[in-house]
Biotite code that builds the C-alpha atoms (Angstrom):
import biotite.structure as struc

atoms = struc.array([
    struc.Atom([-28.256, 53.591, 41.764], chain_id="A", res_id=1, res_name="MET", atom_name="CA", element="C"),
    struc.Atom([-24.586, 54.896, 41.827], chain_id="A", res_id=2, res_name="ASN", atom_name="CA", element="C"),
    struc.Atom([-25.515, 58.599, 40.956], chain_id="A", res_id=3, res_name="THR", atom_name="CA", element="C"),
    struc.Atom([-26.063, 61.060, 43.625], chain_id="A", res_id=4, res_name="ARG", atom_name="CA", element="C"),
    struc.Atom([-29.673, 62.103, 42.476], chain_id="A", res_id=5, res_name="PRO", atom_name="CA", element="C"),
    struc.Atom([-30.717, 58.357, 42.553], chain_id="A", res_id=6, res_name="THR", atom_name="CA", element="C"),
    struc.Atom([-29.242, 58.049, 45.959], chain_id="A", res_id=7, res_name="ARG", atom_name="CA", element="C"),
    struc.Atom([-31.296, 61.089, 47.141], chain_id="A", res_id=8, res_name="ILE", atom_name="CA", element="C"),
    struc.Atom([-34.416, 59.890, 45.589], chain_id="A", res_id=9, res_name="LEU", atom_name="CA", element="C"),
    struc.Atom([-34.033, 56.208, 47.472], chain_id="A", res_id=10, res_name="ALA", atom_name="CA", element="C"),
    struc.Atom([-33.184, 58.160, 50.754], chain_id="A", res_id=11, res_name="ALA", atom_name="CA", element="C"),
    struc.Atom([-36.099, 60.230, 50.344], chain_id="A", res_id=12, res_name="VAL", atom_name="CA", element="C"),
    struc.Atom([-38.441, 57.276, 49.594], chain_id="A", res_id=13, res_name="CYS", atom_name="CA", element="C"),
    struc.Atom([-37.177, 55.319, 52.487], chain_id="A", res_id=14, res_name="LEU", atom_name="CA", element="C"),
    struc.Atom([-38.035, 58.164, 55.083], chain_id="A", res_id=15, res_name="VAL", atom_name="CA", element="C"),
    struc.Atom([-41.351, 58.951, 53.391], chain_id="A", res_id=16, res_name="LEU", atom_name="CA", element="C"),
    struc.Atom([-42.720, 55.502, 53.475], chain_id="A", res_id=17, res_name="THR", atom_name="CA", element="C"),
    struc.Atom([-41.679, 55.076, 56.988], chain_id="A", res_id=18, res_name="ALA", atom_name="CA", element="C"),
    struc.Atom([-43.185, 58.385, 58.242], chain_id="A", res_id=19, res_name="LEU", atom_name="CA", element="C"),
    struc.Atom([-46.447, 57.551, 56.219], chain_id="A", res_id=20, res_name="LEU", atom_name="CA", element="C"),
    struc.Atom([-46.665, 54.259, 57.558], chain_id="A", res_id=21, res_name="SER", atom_name="CA", element="C"),
    struc.Atom([-46.254, 55.501, 61.154], chain_id="A", res_id=22, res_name="VAL", atom_name="CA", element="C"),
    struc.Atom([-48.906, 58.091, 60.563], chain_id="A", res_id=23, res_name="VAL", atom_name="CA", element="C"),
    struc.Atom([-51.292, 55.421, 59.180], chain_id="A", res_id=24, res_name="SER", atom_name="CA", element="C"),
    struc.Atom([-50.547, 53.190, 62.132], chain_id="A", res_id=25, res_name="MET", atom_name="CA", element="C"),
    struc.Atom([-51.136, 55.725, 64.992], chain_id="A", res_id=26, res_name="LEU", atom_name="CA", element="C"),
    struc.Atom([-54.278, 57.103, 63.628], chain_id="A", res_id=27, res_name="TRP", atom_name="CA", element="C"),
    struc.Atom([-55.906, 53.937, 62.428], chain_id="A", res_id=28, res_name="GLN", atom_name="CA", element="C"),
    struc.Atom([-59.328, 53.168, 64.369], chain_id="A", res_id=29, res_name="PRO", atom_name="CA", element="C"),
    struc.Atom([-59.439, 49.836, 65.896], chain_id="A", res_id=30, res_name="GLU", atom_name="CA", element="C"),
    struc.Atom([-59.761, 47.153, 63.487], chain_id="A", res_id=31, res_name="PHE", atom_name="CA", element="C"),
    struc.Atom([-62.592, 44.549, 63.764], chain_id="A", res_id=32, res_name="SER", atom_name="CA", element="C"),
    struc.Atom([-63.305, 41.383, 61.719], chain_id="A", res_id=33, res_name="ALA", atom_name="CA", element="C"),
    struc.Atom([-66.785, 42.216, 61.546], chain_id="A", res_id=34, res_name="ASP", atom_name="CA", element="C"),
    struc.Atom([-67.172, 44.725, 58.539], chain_id="A", res_id=35, res_name="PRO", atom_name="CA", element="C"),
    struc.Atom([-70.274, 46.498, 60.079], chain_id="A", res_id=36, res_name="ALA", atom_name="CA", element="C"),
    struc.Atom([-68.348, 47.091, 63.431], chain_id="A", res_id=37, res_name="ALA", atom_name="CA", element="C"),
    struc.Atom([-65.433, 48.261, 61.311], chain_id="A", res_id=38, res_name="ARG", atom_name="CA", element="C"),
    struc.Atom([-67.447, 50.743, 59.567], chain_id="A", res_id=39, res_name="LEU", atom_name="CA", element="C"),
    struc.Atom([-68.878, 51.996, 62.894], chain_id="A", res_id=40, res_name="SER", atom_name="CA", element="C"),
    struc.Atom([-65.317, 52.340, 64.143], chain_id="A", res_id=41, res_name="ALA", atom_name="CA", element="C"),
    struc.Atom([-64.352, 54.439, 61.055], chain_id="A", res_id=42, res_name="ILE", atom_name="CA", element="C"),
    struc.Atom([-67.268, 56.652, 61.375], chain_id="A", res_id=43, res_name="ASP", atom_name="CA", element="C"),
    struc.Atom([-66.695, 57.389, 64.976], chain_id="A", res_id=44, res_name="ALA", atom_name="CA", element="C"),
    struc.Atom([-62.889, 58.100, 64.365], chain_id="A", res_id=45, res_name="ALA", atom_name="CA", element="C"),
    struc.Atom([-63.807, 60.794, 61.871], chain_id="A", res_id=46, res_name="GLY", atom_name="CA", element="C"),
    struc.Atom([-60.981, 62.570, 60.241], chain_id="A", res_id=47, res_name="SER", atom_name="CA", element="C"),
    struc.Atom([-58.264, 60.389, 61.959], chain_id="A", res_id=48, res_name="SER", atom_name="CA", element="C"),
    struc.Atom([-59.480, 57.485, 59.891], chain_id="A", res_id=49, res_name="ALA", atom_name="CA", element="C"),
    struc.Atom([-59.377, 59.288, 56.702], chain_id="A", res_id=50, res_name="THR", atom_name="CA", element="C"),
    struc.Atom([-55.743, 60.526, 57.591], chain_id="A", res_id=51, res_name="VAL", atom_name="CA", element="C"),
    struc.Atom([-54.706, 56.875, 58.436], chain_id="A", res_id=52, res_name="SER", atom_name="CA", element="C"),
    struc.Atom([-56.271, 55.346, 55.100], chain_id="A", res_id=53, res_name="ALA", atom_name="CA", element="C"),
    struc.Atom([-54.813, 58.223, 52.986], chain_id="A", res_id=54, res_name="VAL", atom_name="CA", element="C"),
    struc.Atom([-51.532, 57.919, 54.565], chain_id="A", res_id=55, res_name="ALA", atom_name="CA", element="C"),
    struc.Atom([-51.552, 54.058, 54.070], chain_id="A", res_id=56, res_name="PHE", atom_name="CA", element="C"),
    struc.Atom([-52.183, 54.366, 50.215], chain_id="A", res_id=57, res_name="VAL", atom_name="CA", element="C"),
    struc.Atom([-49.429, 57.191, 49.820], chain_id="A", res_id=58, res_name="LEU", atom_name="CA", element="C"),
    struc.Atom([-46.909, 55.063, 51.637], chain_id="A", res_id=59, res_name="ALA", atom_name="CA", element="C"),
    struc.Atom([-46.878, 52.403, 49.041], chain_id="A", res_id=60, res_name="GLN", atom_name="CA", element="C"),
    struc.Atom([-45.489, 54.018, 46.071], chain_id="A", res_id=61, res_name="LEU", atom_name="CA", element="C"),
    struc.Atom([-42.164, 55.190, 48.007], chain_id="A", res_id=62, res_name="PRO", atom_name="CA", element="C"),
    struc.Atom([-42.297, 51.685, 49.614], chain_id="A", res_id=63, res_name="PHE", atom_name="CA", element="C"),
    struc.Atom([-41.853, 50.268, 46.136], chain_id="A", res_id=64, res_name="LEU", atom_name="CA", element="C"),
    struc.Atom([-38.799, 52.480, 45.457], chain_id="A", res_id=65, res_name="VAL", atom_name="CA", element="C"),
    struc.Atom([-37.490, 51.741, 48.961], chain_id="A", res_id=66, res_name="ALA", atom_name="CA", element="C"),
    struc.Atom([-37.763, 48.089, 48.515], chain_id="A", res_id=67, res_name="ALA", atom_name="CA", element="C"),
    struc.Atom([-35.699, 48.140, 45.215], chain_id="A", res_id=68, res_name="VAL", atom_name="CA", element="C"),
    struc.Atom([-33.223, 50.617, 46.763], chain_id="A", res_id=69, res_name="ALA", atom_name="CA", element="C"),
    struc.Atom([-32.587, 48.268, 49.604], chain_id="A", res_id=70, res_name="VAL", atom_name="CA", element="C"),
    struc.Atom([-32.281, 45.251, 47.258], chain_id="A", res_id=71, res_name="ALA", atom_name="CA", element="C"),
    struc.Atom([-29.572, 47.019, 45.016], chain_id="A", res_id=72, res_name="LEU", atom_name="CA", element="C"),
    struc.Atom([-27.737, 48.069, 48.177], chain_id="A", res_id=73, res_name="LEU", atom_name="CA", element="C"),
    struc.Atom([-27.571, 44.413, 49.379], chain_id="A", res_id=74, res_name="ALA", atom_name="CA", element="C"),
    struc.Atom([-27.159, 42.736, 45.856], chain_id="A", res_id=75, res_name="HIS", atom_name="CA", element="C"),
    struc.Atom([-23.215, 42.694, 45.563], chain_id="A", res_id=76, res_name="PRO", atom_name="CA", element="C"),
    struc.Atom([-22.639, 40.459, 48.342], chain_id="A", res_id=77, res_name="HIS", atom_name="CA", element="C"),
    struc.Atom([-26.035, 38.852, 48.880], chain_id="A", res_id=78, res_name="ALA", atom_name="CA", element="C"),
    struc.Atom([-27.513, 38.641, 45.327], chain_id="A", res_id=79, res_name="PRO", atom_name="CA", element="C"),
    struc.Atom([-30.077, 35.925, 45.922], chain_id="A", res_id=80, res_name="ARG", atom_name="CA", element="C"),
    struc.Atom([-31.510, 37.110, 49.021], chain_id="A", res_id=81, res_name="ALA", atom_name="CA", element="C"),
    struc.Atom([-31.501, 40.833, 47.732], chain_id="A", res_id=82, res_name="ALA", atom_name="CA", element="C"),
    struc.Atom([-33.346, 39.792, 44.709], chain_id="A", res_id=83, res_name="TRP", atom_name="CA", element="C"),
    struc.Atom([-36.015, 37.664, 46.534], chain_id="A", res_id=84, res_name="THR", atom_name="CA", element="C"),
    struc.Atom([-36.516, 40.440, 49.089], chain_id="A", res_id=85, res_name="GLY", atom_name="CA", element="C"),
    struc.Atom([-36.782, 42.972, 46.504], chain_id="A", res_id=86, res_name="GLY", atom_name="CA", element="C"),
    struc.Atom([-39.349, 41.050, 44.538], chain_id="A", res_id=87, res_name="VAL", atom_name="CA", element="C"),
    struc.Atom([-41.443, 40.237, 47.626], chain_id="A", res_id=88, res_name="LEU", atom_name="CA", element="C"),
    struc.Atom([-41.483, 43.763, 48.788], chain_id="A", res_id=89, res_name="GLY", atom_name="CA", element="C"),
    struc.Atom([-42.751, 44.749, 45.494], chain_id="A", res_id=90, res_name="VAL", atom_name="CA", element="C"),
    struc.Atom([-45.391, 42.112, 45.401], chain_id="A", res_id=91, res_name="VAL", atom_name="CA", element="C"),
    struc.Atom([-46.140, 43.312, 49.018], chain_id="A", res_id=92, res_name="GLY", atom_name="CA", element="C"),
    struc.Atom([-46.401, 46.989, 48.096], chain_id="A", res_id=93, res_name="GLY", atom_name="CA", element="C"),
    struc.Atom([-48.451, 46.365, 45.174], chain_id="A", res_id=94, res_name="PHE", atom_name="CA", element="C"),
    struc.Atom([-51.091, 44.107, 47.366], chain_id="A", res_id=95, res_name="GLY", atom_name="CA", element="C"),
    struc.Atom([-51.186, 46.909, 49.818], chain_id="A", res_id=96, res_name="HIS", atom_name="CA", element="C"),
    struc.Atom([-52.175, 49.330, 47.221], chain_id="A", res_id=97, res_name="SER", atom_name="CA", element="C"),
    struc.Atom([-55.044, 47.551, 46.206], chain_id="A", res_id=98, res_name="VAL", atom_name="CA", element="C"),
    struc.Atom([-56.100, 47.047, 49.799], chain_id="A", res_id=99, res_name="PHE", atom_name="CA", element="C"),
    struc.Atom([-55.681, 50.683, 50.178], chain_id="A", res_id=100, res_name="GLY", atom_name="CA", element="C"),
    struc.Atom([-58.112, 51.318, 47.568], chain_id="A", res_id=101, res_name="GLY", atom_name="CA", element="C"),
    struc.Atom([-60.653, 49.370, 49.364], chain_id="A", res_id=102, res_name="LEU", atom_name="CA", element="C"),
    struc.Atom([-59.808, 51.039, 52.658], chain_id="A", res_id=103, res_name="ALA", atom_name="CA", element="C"),
    struc.Atom([-60.823, 54.426, 50.755], chain_id="A", res_id=104, res_name="LEU", atom_name="CA", element="C"),
    struc.Atom([-63.994, 52.777, 49.812], chain_id="A", res_id=105, res_name="GLY", atom_name="CA", element="C"),
    struc.Atom([-64.720, 52.033, 53.532], chain_id="A", res_id=106, res_name="TYR", atom_name="CA", element="C"),
    struc.Atom([-64.467, 55.669, 54.272], chain_id="A", res_id=107, res_name="LEU", atom_name="CA", element="C"),
    struc.Atom([-67.376, 56.553, 52.064], chain_id="A", res_id=108, res_name="ALA", atom_name="CA", element="C"),
    struc.Atom([-69.663, 53.458, 53.112], chain_id="A", res_id=109, res_name="LEU", atom_name="CA", element="C"),
    struc.Atom([-68.856, 54.328, 57.002], chain_id="A", res_id=110, res_name="ALA", atom_name="CA", element="C"),
    struc.Atom([-71.015, 57.377, 56.798], chain_id="A", res_id=111, res_name="ALA", atom_name="CA", element="C"),
    struc.Atom([-74.201, 55.475, 56.015], chain_id="A", res_id=112, res_name="ASP", atom_name="CA", element="C"),
    struc.Atom([-75.165, 54.203, 59.368], chain_id="A", res_id=113, res_name="ALA", atom_name="CA", element="C"),
    struc.Atom([-78.712, 53.479, 58.292], chain_id="A", res_id=114, res_name="THR", atom_name="CA", element="C"),
    struc.Atom([-77.812, 50.604, 55.913], chain_id="A", res_id=115, res_name="HIS", atom_name="CA", element="C"),
    struc.Atom([-74.604, 49.583, 57.775], chain_id="A", res_id=116, res_name="ARG", atom_name="CA", element="C"),
    struc.Atom([-75.525, 45.996, 57.924], chain_id="A", res_id=117, res_name="PRO", atom_name="CA", element="C"),
    struc.Atom([-76.162, 45.956, 54.132], chain_id="A", res_id=118, res_name="ALA", atom_name="CA", element="C"),
    struc.Atom([-72.699, 47.659, 53.669], chain_id="A", res_id=119, res_name="MET", atom_name="CA", element="C"),
    struc.Atom([-70.947, 45.363, 55.905], chain_id="A", res_id=120, res_name="GLY", atom_name="CA", element="C"),
    struc.Atom([-72.541, 42.277, 53.883], chain_id="A", res_id=121, res_name="ALA", atom_name="CA", element="C"),
    struc.Atom([-71.317, 43.749, 50.758], chain_id="A", res_id=122, res_name="ALA", atom_name="CA", element="C"),
    struc.Atom([-67.589, 44.343, 52.051], chain_id="A", res_id=123, res_name="ILE", atom_name="CA", element="C"),
    struc.Atom([-67.796, 40.615, 53.143], chain_id="A", res_id=124, res_name="THR", atom_name="CA", element="C"),
    struc.Atom([-68.663, 39.456, 49.941], chain_id="A", res_id=125, res_name="ARG", atom_name="CA", element="C"),
    struc.Atom([-65.719, 41.865, 48.237], chain_id="A", res_id=126, res_name="ALA", atom_name="CA", element="C"),
    struc.Atom([-63.235, 40.627, 50.698], chain_id="A", res_id=127, res_name="GLU", atom_name="CA", element="C"),
    struc.Atom([-64.168, 36.913, 50.037], chain_id="A", res_id=128, res_name="ASP", atom_name="CA", element="C"),
    struc.Atom([-63.653, 37.673, 46.220], chain_id="A", res_id=129, res_name="GLY", atom_name="CA", element="C"),
    struc.Atom([-60.649, 38.381, 44.305], chain_id="A", res_id=130, res_name="PRO", atom_name="CA", element="C"),
    struc.Atom([-59.727, 41.011, 46.875], chain_id="A", res_id=131, res_name="ALA", atom_name="CA", element="C"),
    struc.Atom([-58.582, 38.037, 49.091], chain_id="A", res_id=132, res_name="THR", atom_name="CA", element="C"),
    struc.Atom([-55.522, 37.414, 46.924], chain_id="A", res_id=133, res_name="LEU", atom_name="CA", element="C"),
    struc.Atom([-54.280, 40.831, 46.847], chain_id="A", res_id=134, res_name="PHE", atom_name="CA", element="C"),
    struc.Atom([-54.822, 41.258, 50.593], chain_id="A", res_id=135, res_name="MET", atom_name="CA", element="C"),
    struc.Atom([-52.838, 38.109, 51.017], chain_id="A", res_id=136, res_name="ALA", atom_name="CA", element="C"),
    struc.Atom([-50.161, 39.553, 48.696], chain_id="A", res_id=137, res_name="MET", atom_name="CA", element="C"),
    struc.Atom([-49.780, 42.718, 50.625], chain_id="A", res_id=138, res_name="GLY", atom_name="CA", element="C"),
    struc.Atom([-49.376, 40.994, 53.999], chain_id="A", res_id=139, res_name="LEU", atom_name="CA", element="C"),
    struc.Atom([-47.264, 38.088, 53.046], chain_id="A", res_id=140, res_name="VAL", atom_name="CA", element="C"),
    struc.Atom([-45.089, 39.993, 50.684], chain_id="A", res_id=141, res_name="GLY", atom_name="CA", element="C"),
    struc.Atom([-44.447, 42.777, 52.866], chain_id="A", res_id=142, res_name="THR", atom_name="CA", element="C"),
    struc.Atom([-43.742, 40.556, 56.110], chain_id="A", res_id=143, res_name="VAL", atom_name="CA", element="C"),
    struc.Atom([-41.629, 37.997, 53.931], chain_id="A", res_id=144, res_name="LEU", atom_name="CA", element="C"),
    struc.Atom([-39.722, 40.858, 51.724], chain_id="A", res_id=145, res_name="GLY", atom_name="CA", element="C"),
    struc.Atom([-38.744, 42.780, 54.899], chain_id="A", res_id=146, res_name="LEU", atom_name="CA", element="C"),
    struc.Atom([-37.376, 39.589, 56.678], chain_id="A", res_id=147, res_name="VAL", atom_name="CA", element="C"),
    struc.Atom([-35.568, 38.555, 53.386], chain_id="A", res_id=148, res_name="VAL", atom_name="CA", element="C"),
    struc.Atom([-34.297, 41.977, 52.724], chain_id="A", res_id=149, res_name="LEU", atom_name="CA", element="C"),
    struc.Atom([-32.918, 42.066, 56.531], chain_id="A", res_id=150, res_name="GLY", atom_name="CA", element="C"),
    struc.Atom([-31.097, 38.763, 55.686], chain_id="A", res_id=151, res_name="ILE", atom_name="CA", element="C"),
    struc.Atom([-29.613, 40.380, 52.655], chain_id="A", res_id=152, res_name="ALA", atom_name="CA", element="C"),
    struc.Atom([-28.507, 43.402, 54.364], chain_id="A", res_id=153, res_name="LEU", atom_name="CA", element="C"),
    struc.Atom([-27.163, 41.273, 57.376], chain_id="A", res_id=154, res_name="PHE", atom_name="CA", element="C"),
    struc.Atom([-25.172, 38.900, 55.037], chain_id="A", res_id=155, res_name="ARG", atom_name="CA", element="C"),
    struc.Atom([-23.948, 41.741, 52.788], chain_id="A", res_id=156, res_name="SER", atom_name="CA", element="C"),
    struc.Atom([-22.626, 44.084, 55.641], chain_id="A", res_id=157, res_name="ARG", atom_name="CA", element="C"),
    struc.Atom([-23.768, 46.974, 53.740], chain_id="A", res_id=158, res_name="ALA", atom_name="CA", element="C"),
    struc.Atom([-25.224, 48.770, 56.548], chain_id="A", res_id=159, res_name="VAL", atom_name="CA", element="C"),
    struc.Atom([-24.591, 48.457, 60.324], chain_id="A", res_id=160, res_name="PRO", atom_name="CA", element="C"),
    struc.Atom([-25.802, 45.373, 61.856], chain_id="A", res_id=161, res_name="ARG", atom_name="CA", element="C"),
    struc.Atom([-28.595, 47.075, 63.840], chain_id="A", res_id=162, res_name="TRP", atom_name="CA", element="C"),
    struc.Atom([-30.347, 48.029, 60.807], chain_id="A", res_id=163, res_name="VAL", atom_name="CA", element="C"),
    struc.Atom([-31.594, 44.472, 59.637], chain_id="A", res_id=164, res_name="PRO", atom_name="CA", element="C"),
    struc.Atom([-32.050, 43.630, 63.347], chain_id="A", res_id=165, res_name="ILE", atom_name="CA", element="C"),
    struc.Atom([-34.497, 46.735, 63.474], chain_id="A", res_id=166, res_name="ALA", atom_name="CA", element="C"),
    struc.Atom([-36.322, 45.533, 60.339], chain_id="A", res_id=167, res_name="LEU", atom_name="CA", element="C"),
    struc.Atom([-37.022, 42.259, 61.903], chain_id="A", res_id=168, res_name="TRP", atom_name="CA", element="C"),
    struc.Atom([-37.927, 43.530, 65.067], chain_id="A", res_id=169, res_name="SER", atom_name="CA", element="C"),
    struc.Atom([-40.498, 45.707, 63.223], chain_id="A", res_id=170, res_name="PHE", atom_name="CA", element="C"),
    struc.Atom([-42.064, 42.911, 61.630], chain_id="A", res_id=171, res_name="VAL", atom_name="CA", element="C"),
    struc.Atom([-42.494, 40.967, 64.868], chain_id="A", res_id=172, res_name="VAL", atom_name="CA", element="C"),
    struc.Atom([-43.736, 44.002, 66.765], chain_id="A", res_id=173, res_name="LEU", atom_name="CA", element="C"),
    struc.Atom([-46.321, 45.121, 64.130], chain_id="A", res_id=174, res_name="GLU", atom_name="CA", element="C"),
    struc.Atom([-47.546, 41.880, 62.810], chain_id="A", res_id=175, res_name="PHE", atom_name="CA", element="C"),
    struc.Atom([-47.208, 39.674, 65.749], chain_id="A", res_id=176, res_name="ALA", atom_name="CA", element="C"),
    struc.Atom([-47.626, 41.699, 68.906], chain_id="A", res_id=177, res_name="LEU", atom_name="CA", element="C"),
    struc.Atom([-49.695, 44.760, 67.896], chain_id="A", res_id=178, res_name="SER", atom_name="CA", element="C"),
    struc.Atom([-52.811, 42.682, 68.185], chain_id="A", res_id=179, res_name="ASN", atom_name="CA", element="C"),
    struc.Atom([-52.044, 41.747, 71.937], chain_id="A", res_id=180, res_name="VAL", atom_name="CA", element="C"),
    struc.Atom([-50.043, 44.654, 73.264], chain_id="A", res_id=181, res_name="ALA", atom_name="CA", element="C"),
    struc.Atom([-50.973, 48.218, 73.157], chain_id="A", res_id=182, res_name="ALA", atom_name="CA", element="C"),
    struc.Atom([-47.566, 49.719, 72.997], chain_id="A", res_id=183, res_name="TRP", atom_name="CA", element="C"),
    struc.Atom([-46.288, 47.338, 70.110], chain_id="A", res_id=184, res_name="ALA", atom_name="CA", element="C"),
    struc.Atom([-47.653, 49.477, 67.353], chain_id="A", res_id=185, res_name="SER", atom_name="CA", element="C"),
    struc.Atom([-45.763, 52.692, 68.648], chain_id="A", res_id=186, res_name="LEU", atom_name="CA", element="C"),
    struc.Atom([-42.560, 50.575, 69.312], chain_id="A", res_id=187, res_name="ALA", atom_name="CA", element="C"),
    struc.Atom([-42.904, 49.001, 65.687], chain_id="A", res_id=188, res_name="SER", atom_name="CA", element="C"),
    struc.Atom([-43.282, 52.485, 64.410], chain_id="A", res_id=189, res_name="GLY", atom_name="CA", element="C"),
    struc.Atom([-39.873, 53.613, 66.133], chain_id="A", res_id=190, res_name="VAL", atom_name="CA", element="C"),
    struc.Atom([-37.865, 50.727, 64.921], chain_id="A", res_id=191, res_name="VAL", atom_name="CA", element="C"),
    struc.Atom([-39.331, 51.060, 61.453], chain_id="A", res_id=192, res_name="TYR", atom_name="CA", element="C"),
    struc.Atom([-38.109, 54.883, 61.186], chain_id="A", res_id=193, res_name="LEU", atom_name="CA", element="C"),
    struc.Atom([-34.845, 53.800, 62.690], chain_id="A", res_id=194, res_name="ALA", atom_name="CA", element="C"),
    struc.Atom([-34.219, 51.117, 60.135], chain_id="A", res_id=195, res_name="ALA", atom_name="CA", element="C"),
    struc.Atom([-35.274, 52.963, 56.970], chain_id="A", res_id=196, res_name="PHE", atom_name="CA", element="C"),
    struc.Atom([-33.856, 56.230, 58.368], chain_id="A", res_id=197, res_name="GLY", atom_name="CA", element="C"),
    struc.Atom([-30.417, 54.430, 58.965], chain_id="A", res_id=198, res_name="GLY", atom_name="CA", element="C"),
    struc.Atom([-30.386, 53.009, 55.484], chain_id="A", res_id=199, res_name="ILE", atom_name="CA", element="C"),
    struc.Atom([-31.262, 56.579, 54.215], chain_id="A", res_id=200, res_name="ALA", atom_name="CA", element="C"),
    struc.Atom([-28.379, 58.093, 55.927], chain_id="A", res_id=201, res_name="ALA", atom_name="CA", element="C"),
    struc.Atom([-26.033, 55.423, 54.596], chain_id="A", res_id=202, res_name="HIS", atom_name="CA", element="C"),
    struc.Atom([-27.107, 56.294, 51.154], chain_id="A", res_id=203, res_name="LEU", atom_name="CA", element="C"),
    struc.Atom([-26.684, 60.174, 51.642], chain_id="A", res_id=204, res_name="LEU", atom_name="CA", element="C"),
    struc.Atom([-23.284, 59.774, 53.364], chain_id="A", res_id=205, res_name="ARG", atom_name="CA", element="C"),
    struc.Atom([-20.611, 60.981, 51.043], chain_id="A", res_id=206, res_name="ASP", atom_name="CA", element="C"),
    struc.Atom([-18.697, 57.801, 49.484], chain_id="A", res_id=207, res_name="ARG", atom_name="CA", element="C"),
    struc.Atom([-16.783, 59.595, 46.901], chain_id="A", res_id=208, res_name="GLU", atom_name="CA", element="C"),
    struc.Atom([-18.991, 58.139, 43.945], chain_id="A", res_id=209, res_name="GLY", atom_name="CA", element="C"),
    struc.Atom([-18.674, 54.643, 45.331], chain_id="A", res_id=210, res_name="ALA", atom_name="CA", element="C"),
    struc.Atom([-21.427, 52.091, 44.192], chain_id="A", res_id=211, res_name="PRO", atom_name="CA", element="C"),
    struc.Atom([-23.947, 51.472, 46.980], chain_id="A", res_id=212, res_name="ILE", atom_name="CA", element="C"),
    struc.Atom([-23.456, 48.050, 48.460], chain_id="A", res_id=213, res_name="GLY", atom_name="CA", element="C"),
    struc.Atom([-19.755, 48.192, 47.689], chain_id="A", res_id=214, res_name="ARG", atom_name="CA", element="C"),
    struc.Atom([-17.869, 45.643, 50.057], chain_id="A", res_id=215, res_name="GLY", atom_name="CA", element="C"),
    struc.Atom([-15.178, 48.395, 50.701], chain_id="A", res_id=216, res_name="THR", atom_name="CA", element="C"),
    struc.Atom([-17.635, 51.001, 52.039], chain_id="A", res_id=217, res_name="SER", atom_name="CA", element="C"),
    struc.Atom([-16.958, 52.417, 55.502], chain_id="A", res_id=218, res_name="ALA", atom_name="CA", element="C"),
    struc.Atom([-20.022, 50.526, 57.002], chain_id="A", res_id=219, res_name="SER", atom_name="CA", element="C"),
    struc.Atom([-18.991, 47.372, 55.757], chain_id="A", res_id=220, res_name="ALA", atom_name="CA", element="C"),
    struc.Atom([-15.636, 47.995, 57.366], chain_id="A", res_id=221, res_name="VAL", atom_name="CA", element="C"),
    struc.Atom([-17.161, 48.937, 60.665], chain_id="A", res_id=222, res_name="GLU", atom_name="CA", element="C"),
    struc.Atom([-19.141, 45.992, 61.313], chain_id="A", res_id=223, res_name="VAL", atom_name="CA", element="C"),
])
């Protein structure tokens, strides 16, 4: 992670996963616990549902790289939290990738309105099977991963203090408030872009070849 090309790759992945995640969140149809109603909403949303599902899947690969990059950034001065957060983040990205595959399947099923009740029953069986484990991995791994990576960044002082605070704010807004407040999803997207964009800017800033996470970096002195 000390070479310029690696820094650029990490920065691109940070910004790309945040952008794709925001697109997915903003274009996502209203989510319903009832599979048949969910398929109906996907069908009614049309192309926006397709954009949301595809963006969600595409966001997972750069997220895996981003999680590792943030862990390496914070590792020199917060090794335990960095490794824990990195592992949780990778687990979360993998779980979300599996769920993304299911979401792409929902797009194909949604167009068949005639057999929608049967399709909904099939989705229920699928989500109650092994897919439950992967869905839990995606949610729990991502939430805890971002929280712990935020702790690692806060302790390591590798970036300005507002960056981990923004990560924590994103978790609260997206996973706790988005279901009860319409503005929460938009706000979560803004802070997510700000947090990952801030880390990306740090990686791209000229440090005269200093390893990322070095305690003597300018950002560590500033906070």
